[in-house]
C-alpha positions in Angstrom: -5.4 -20.2 -10.5 -2.6 -20.4 -8.0 0.0 -17.9 -6.8 3.1 -18.5 -4.7 3.7 -16.4 -1.6 6.8 -16.7 0.6 6.2 -17.0 4.4 8.0 -13.7 5.1 5.5 -11.8 3.0 2.5 -13.4 4.9 4.2 -12.5 8.2 4.8 -8.9 7.1 1.3 -8.5 5.8 -0.2 -9.6 9.2 2.1 -7.3 11.0 1.2 -4.4 8.7 -2.6 -5.0 9.0 -2.9 -6.0 12.6 0.4 -4.8 14.3 1.2 -8.3 15.6 4.3 -10.4 14.8 3.4 -14.1 14.0 5.4 -17.2 13.2 4.3 -19.6 10.5 5.3 -23.1 11.6 2.5 -25.1 10.1 0.1 -25.1 7.2 -2.7 -24.3 9.7 -0.8 -21.1 10.8 -0.6 -20.0 7.2 -4.3 -20.7 6.6 -5.3 -18.6 9.6 -3.0 -15.8 8.5 -4.4 -15.7 5.0 -7.9 -15.6 6.5 -6.9 -12.6 8.6 -5.4 -10.8 5.7 -8.4 -11.5 3.4 -10.9 -10.3 6.0 -9.0 -7.0 6.5 -8.5 -6.4 2.8 -12.2 -6.9 2.1 -13.1 -4.4 4.8 -10.8 -1.6 3.5 -12.7 -0.9 0.3 -10.4 -3.0 -1.9 -11.6 -5.4 -4.5 -14.9 -7.1 -3.7 -13.7 -10.5 -2.4 -17.3 -11.8 -2.0 -16.9 -13.5 -5.4 -14.2 -15.6 -3.8 -15.4 -18.9 -2.4 -12.2 -19.9 -0.7 -8.4 -19.9 -0.9 -6.8 -23.3 -0.5 -3.4 -23.1 1.0 -0.6 -25.7 0.5 3.0 -25.5 1.6 6.3 -26.0 -0.2 9.8 -26.2 1.2 12.3 -24.5 -1.1 15.8 -25.6 -0.6 18.2 -22.8 -1.5 21.6 -24.0 -0.6 21.4 -27.4 1.2 18.9 -30.1 2.3 18.8 -28.5 5.7 18.4 -24.9 4.9 15.0 -24.2 3.4 12.3 -21.5 3.2 8.6 -22.0 3.5 6.5 -20.9 0.5 2.8 -21.3 0.2 0.7 -21.9 -2.8 -2.7 -20.2 -2.7 -5.4 -21.7 -4.9 -8.3 -19.3 -5.5 -11.8 -20.9 -5.9 -14.6 -18.6 -7.0 -18.3 -18.7 -7.0 -20.0 -20.3 -10.0 -20.2 -18.0 -13.0 -17.6 -15.4 -12.1 -16.0 -14.3 -15.4 -12.3 -15.0 -15.9 -11.6 -11.2 -16.1 -13.0 -10.6 -12.6 -11.1 -13.6 -11.2 -7.9 -12.2 -12.6 -8.6 -8.8 -11.0 -9.1 -10.3 -7.6 -6.0 -12.5 -7.8 -3.9 -9.6 -9.1 -5.1 -7.3 -6.3 -4.2 -10.0 -3.7 -0.8 -10.5 -5.3 0.0 -6.8 -5.6 -0.8 -6.4 -1.9 1.9 -8.9 -1.1 4.4 -7.2 -3.5 3.9 -3.9 -1.6 4.6 -5.5 1.9 
């Protein structure tokens, strides 16, 4: 399953969790930021993210008004350990998505 997260939400999440302001210029920056967020979320007694094998991050450029003016959005593909039931996968993804909606 995939979710879409705007770069501004990732930046705000890192600032909220770590107190640092970051810039997302590359896909590598986004991957590092997601790893930081995930490690802090797992340590704060939130949903058990140990069932999650990895989150694959890809980038999209969304053009709102012109071919020059765009915003970065990232697709997060969640990969789980073998045998994790669909209901548990949904709970983990929903928790992750709700975190970003609160930022």
